[in-house]
Every structure is written in C-alpha cells, then in structure tokens.
N, C-alpha and C positions, 0 to 999 in steps of 0.2 A: 511396493509394486514389484511383481516378479520379473526376472530378466527375460524369460521366454516371451512374456507379453510385450516388453520393450523392443525385442528383436522383431516381433511381428509388426509392431507399429512402424518401425523403420521400413520394413518391406512394403507396407501398405502406403505410407505417406512420405517416405524419404526423410532426409535431415537437411538442415536443422529443424526440429519440431519441438514445440512446448507440449508437454503431456501433463494433464491435471487429473487428480483423483478426487471425485466428488465425495467419497466416503470420508476422506481426511478433512475436508471442509466442514462436513456435518459434525464430525467428532470434535473439532476445535470449537465450533459454535456451541455445541451442547455442553462441553466441559466448562466453558466460560460462563454460560448462562446458569449452570447448576452450582457454580462456586460462589455466587452472590445471592444472599438471601433477602436483600432489601427489595421491597416492592413499593410502588411500581417501578419496574426496571425496563429499559428499552435499549437494545443494541442496534447501533447504526453501522452498517458495513462501510468502511472508508474506501470507496471504490477506486480512488486513484491508485491503489495497490494493483488492481487488475480490473479493467472495465469491459471485458468480454461480456456480451449480453447473456450468454448461457450461464456464466458464473453469477451475474447479477440476479438472474432468475432463481438460481439455487438458493441464494440468501433470502430473496423475497419469499420463497416457499417455506423456508425455515422460520420465518417470522421477523426477519430483520427489517428495519428501515434503512435509509442510505444517507451517507454524508457525501456531498458533492462540493468540488472546489472550483468548478467552471461551468459556464452554460453548456459546454459540450457534454460534461458529465450529467448534467440535468437532462439533456436530450436523450442520452443513452439510458438513464434510469427510467424515464417515462416510457421509452421504447421497450424496456424489459418488463414493464407492467407495474412499476411502483406508482402509487397515487401521489399527487402533489403533497398531501399531508404527511407522507412518509419520507419526504426529502428535506434535508437541512442544507442550505447553501452557505458554505463558509469559505469564501475566497479571500484574496487580499489584493489591494491596489486595483479595484474593479473600475471599469469604465462605466459611463452612463448607460450605454446600451446593454452591458452585461447585467447591471442592476435591473434595468427594464425587462430583460428577458425573464429573470426570476419573478418579478412582480406580475408579468403577463401570464405566467404559468401558475400563479398562486402558490409559489414556493417561499417558505420562510427563509429570510436572509440573516446571516450573522455579520454585524458590522465589525471590521477589524481595526478601525481607527476612529478617532473623534471626527476627523474630516469626512470619513465615509458615512458615519452616523448622521452628520449634518446633511450630506448630499442625499442620503436615503430619506431623511425627514422632508427635505424639499420636494423630492419626487413623489413620495408616498406618505403624506401625513395621515395621522389618525389610523395607524395600522400597527400590526404586531412586528416586533423585531427581536433579535438576539444580539448579544455583544460578546466578543472574544476578549478575555482578560489575559494580560501577561502577568503572571504571579511572581516575576523577578527571580525565577530559577528555571533551569533547563537540564535535560538529561538526554542521553542517546548514545548509540554505538559509534558515532563519528561526528565531528564538529559540524558537518553539513546538515545533520538532521536534528540538531538542538534548536528548538523553536520557542524557547522562553529565556528570560533574562534581558538585561539592558542592551546586550549586543544583538538581540534578535529583532528582526523587522516585524514580527507578528504581535498582534493584540494591542489592546488599550492598557496602559500601565495601571496597576492595581490601586494606585493612590489617586486616580483621576475620577473618583466616584462623583464628586460635585459637578464636574463638567458633563459627565454622562447624564446625571439627573437634570441638569439645566437643558440639555438638548432634547431629552425625552419630553420635558414639559413644554419646551418651545414649539415642538411639532405634534404634541399630543400623541406620542407613541406609547404603545403598551409593551413594556419589556417582558417578553415571554420566557426568556431563558438566558443564563450566563454560561459561557463556554471557555475552555482552555485546552491547550495541547502543548506540552512542554518538550516533546521530542519523541524519538522513535528507536525501537530496538532495546527497550528497557527490560532487563532480567531481574534486577533488584528493585522492588517497588517503593523503597524508602522515600526517594525524591518525589516520585509520583504522588504518594500519599501526602507529602508536605505540600505539594501543589494543590491537591484537593482541599487541604486545610485552608490554604490562602484563598482559594476560590470560594469556599463556603463563607469566609469572613466577608468577602465582597457581596455574596448573595444575601447575606443578612441585612444589607442596606436596602433591599428591594422586596417589600412584603408581598407583592402580587406575583412573584415568579411562579411559573408552572413547572420548569425543569432546570436541573443543573447538569451540564454536559462536561464530563471530565476529559473528553478527548480520547485519543488512542495511545499508542506508544508501547503496547505490550509486545515484547520481543519473543523470538524463538532462538534456540541454540543453533548457531551455524558452525562453530568451531569445536574441535575435540576438547573435552574438558569443560565446556560450557554446560550449565544446568538450566533446565526450564524454570521459569518463574513458578514459585509455589502458589498455585491458584487458590488453594483452600485458605492459606494464611492471608493472601491478598484480599480475597473475597470477604473473609471475616473482618479484617481491619477496615475495609471500605464500608461494609454494611454497618459496623458499629459507629463509625465516624458520621455517616450521613444520617443514621437513625437518631443519634444524639442531637444533631443539628435540627432535624425535623421536629423533634420533641420540644425544642426550645424556640422554634420559629414557626414553620408550618410545613405541611406535607408537600413534597415535590416529586416529580419523576426523575429518577437517576438515569442518565444517558451515558453510554460508553461508545466510542468510535474506533473499534479495532479494524485494521486492514491487514497488515503483515501477519498478525497472529492467526487470522482466519485462513489465509491462502498460501503463505510462504511454503509450508511443508507439504502442500498438496502438489507442488509443481516440480517437474524435471525438464531440463533442456537436453534433448538428445542431439548428439553431434558425431560426425564421422571423422576419424583420423585421415588426413590427406597427405601428410608428409612427416617424416622423422629425419632429423639431421643433427649431426654432432660437430662440435669444435673441441679444442683441447680442454675446455672447462665445462661446457654445458651441453645437455641434450635437449633439443627443442622438438616438441610434438605439436604439429600444426593441425588445426581442425577446420571444418567448413562453416564456422560461425565466428562472430567477433563481438567487440563491445558495441557495435551497432545493434545487435540483437539482445545482448545482456551486458548492461553498463556497470553493474554494481562493483565488480572487482576493480575496474579502471577508475571509477569515480570515487569510491569509498575505501579502496584497498580491502574490499570485503573478502572474507574466506568463504568458499563454497566447496564442499566435498565433491570430488570427482571420482567416479568408479568406472571400471571396465565392465561392459555388459557382455556376459558370456552365456549362451543358451545352456540349458541343463544337461544336454547330452554330452557336452564337451567341457562341462564345468569341473574345475579342480581348484584346490588351494594353491595359490601362487606363492611358492616359497621364496622366490627372488623378487625383490623390489629395488628399483633404482630411482635416483632423483632426476626428475625431468621438469622442464618448463613447458606448460601447456599454453599455446598461443593461438590467436585467431587469424582471420584472413583479411584484416583491415590494415591499410598502409599507415600505421601509427605504432611507435614503439611502446605506447601504453596498452596495446591490445594484448594483454596477458590475463589469463584466467587463473593461473597458479604458477608460482616460482618454486623451484627446488622441492617439488612434491614427490613423495614416494609412491610410485605406481608400478604395477606389474609390466612385463615386457609388452610393448605396443608396436604395431606395424600399420601401414596404410590399409584402410578398410575396416579397422577395428571400430567398434561402437562404444562411445563414452556417454555417461549420464552425469550432468552437472545438477547436483541436488539442491532442494529448497529454493527453487527459482519461481515459485508461484506468485510472489509479490515483487513488484517493481522490476519485472523482467520485460515481458512484451509491452507493458504500459509505458516503458521508457525507451522502447526500440525506435530506430530510425532507418532510413534508406541510405545512410552514409556510404560513400564509395560506390553509389548506385547499385547497391546490393538489395534485392527485394526482401520483404519481411518474411519471417518463418511461418510455418503452419502452426495451428493449435488444435489439439484433440483432447477430448474429455473421456475419462474412464469412469464408468459406474458399474462396479462389480465385474460382470462378464461382458459388458457392452462398451465398445469404443466408438465415439462419434466425433467426426471432424467439426470443429466449431469456428474455425477460420481457415480459409484456403490460403495456400502459400502465395506470396506475392509474385508478380510477373514483371518482365521488362516493360510491358505496356503500362503498368502502374507508375513507372518512373516518369511518364509523360502526363500523368494526371494533373489537371489544372494549368499545365503550361499553355501558353498562347503562341500560335504561329504568327510571326510578324515578318514583314518584308524589310530587311535591313540593307538592301542594296541601293535603295533610292533616297 
C-alpha cells in the first residue's frame, strides 16, 4: 500500500485506524488454494482472526466456508451471508446454551472433549457431529498459541478412539468429520504434516467420515529474516499424504482452516506520534494507540515492523536511524510496540504504520483505560471504504445500568 494513500486515510478518518487491503486477502486465498492439488478441497476462514463482516463477505465471495469458535462468531457469519452448511462450530468448554445455539441454527458442531460429546449426544441424539483430536504434538510462534500436546486444553486425546466410538453408538451420532489444530504461526510445516499423519490414523478408525479437517496454523513472516512457508512443497506433501490415505480407505473432503495466513499481511494499524522524550539511556516515542487496540506485542512479545509514513513529495532516503522504544497510551509498563528499534527521526504529528496487523488485531481489542475502539477501513484498488466507525465515549456506557446507590 502506497504511503500517499495512507496519509490520505489519516486525513479522512484520523488515527488510530486499521487499514485492510482486499487484494492481499484474495492473493493469499488463491495462493493457498492453488498450492493443494487434492480434491475435494474446502478452505474455511478461521474468522477469530478478524470478524469484521466486510472481511467475512470477502471470503464468502471467494468461495470460503467459515470456522467459528463461539455463538457470536456464528451470528456474525450468518449476518455476513454464510449459510449454515458453510459454518463449522469448533469451540471449547461450551455451555448448554451455546451448544443449543448451534443446533438451533443447524450448524455442525465439533466436540472438543469426551464430556462435551456426551452432552451433545444428550441434547441432540441421532445427528451429525465432528470431533477435535489432540494428536499429542503442538507447534507455534509462542507457547500461548500451541494447541496440541498433553499440556494443551484442546481436543480429545488420540488414543481415546474406543470412548469416542462408545459415545457415538450410545447416542446414535453420525461422525461426519475429524478435526485438529496444533498451533499458530507455523512457517516450517514438518510438525503440521506429522499432525496430519496422526489425524489420518485416527480417521482410519471411522469408515463413514465425510471430511478430514487439519485446522489452520499457517504462519506469515513477521520478523526480518523469516521466510514464508513454501506453499508448493507443503501442498505437494499434503496432497500426497491425503491421497494415499484415501486410496487405502475412502474418499474424503480435505478441509483447512487458515485465519492469520489469509488476513495478517492485509492489515496496517495507522497511528500518530504524540510525544518524544529521552532519558540518559532511552528514547521513547509515544503514539495514540496502545495494547488495548493491538495486543500481540504485549501478549506474545510479537515483532511487527513499524515504518514512518512520508508522502511522496517529501519522501527521501533516511540516512540516519536511531534506536527508539515505541510505546502506547495505556497506563501499563507492558504497553510497548517495539524496543530499541532503529527508526528515522520522529517528531510529534508524524504518521507511523504498524505492519501485518490484519489478524488478531481488532478482534482482540478492548476499551481498556476507557479508550474507544479504533476505526477500520477497507482498500480495494482505488476505493477506500469505512467498515467500522471509530468508537465514541458514549460507547463506554453501552450496557451499563443506571442504579440508585444512595438509598
């Protein structure tokens, strides 16, 4: 995205503002779909990465189905035009009412534990169901996103096939699919493919399966020196593995659930420098956003490139860079976007772009410190459209109840 456009967006919408590029989303989807030769193939957008309905509609129009982890996400997916048959509900530790919400909307549910499978069978016997398998391995860019292995709360352990079968028979449930998700931000697919191998071993125990869902986890390069996953090699290995399994068992639909891979690189968080201060050791650059709007650096110690946005008429190569700490406007010491980062000279009013923020940015945002939520805009070639208005102080009163505390 060119700097002139970003400067114009600040003029029109202010900061902080999330900016998403539709063409990048389409490119990522097409690259992934074209890298896997196995058919039938279905890609489910893992919408927890970004649930804005405009983005959901983009992936609906590209041919995606959608992976939802809560009734709220089901609600948004339906509002965005997905049919119930295009939604897979894979939550964990679900309440009775959450399960009922999926059932009442005719959405297929994935049971995350034996106890949830039992509850589902009691509520909805003689129906279709999916199960999430824990293949006893995990991978990811941070310990908080590893979702497989004995230490993980997710999934039914891979050796519990007998108990699964017993519950399916007890409630006359039809197992439509098996699912796994071992972690997030994976750039080397070796562990992911090992997980697929384990999942297929479990799948072989169920002759009437219709699909095998290998989850998501495909990463994008955030840091200098990181290299994108070789999609061609991954696609070839995955295709060969599932094809061999299908030849020895039966044909199934292969399902993938990418989220970050599809939207992360499409997003930029625009923010304005509000203060610059120095002490004998550090230079701090303060901006008008914080971890309430973009949590990843504080939560995961995640690296995101930060660039100074300079319009073309005044653009030049910055010869001098110095180390600065870019920090937010939240009253917490953890509110840091970058430490000791080399950046060109900065002053109050300068525009910065935090890159690769399309996934787990706004979707993890809050109104902490009573700061309203940022705006969101979508860029489609030459068109810029606001897809979420900036929050207001009035929003801070939303759902609060006036009570008389004097008597």
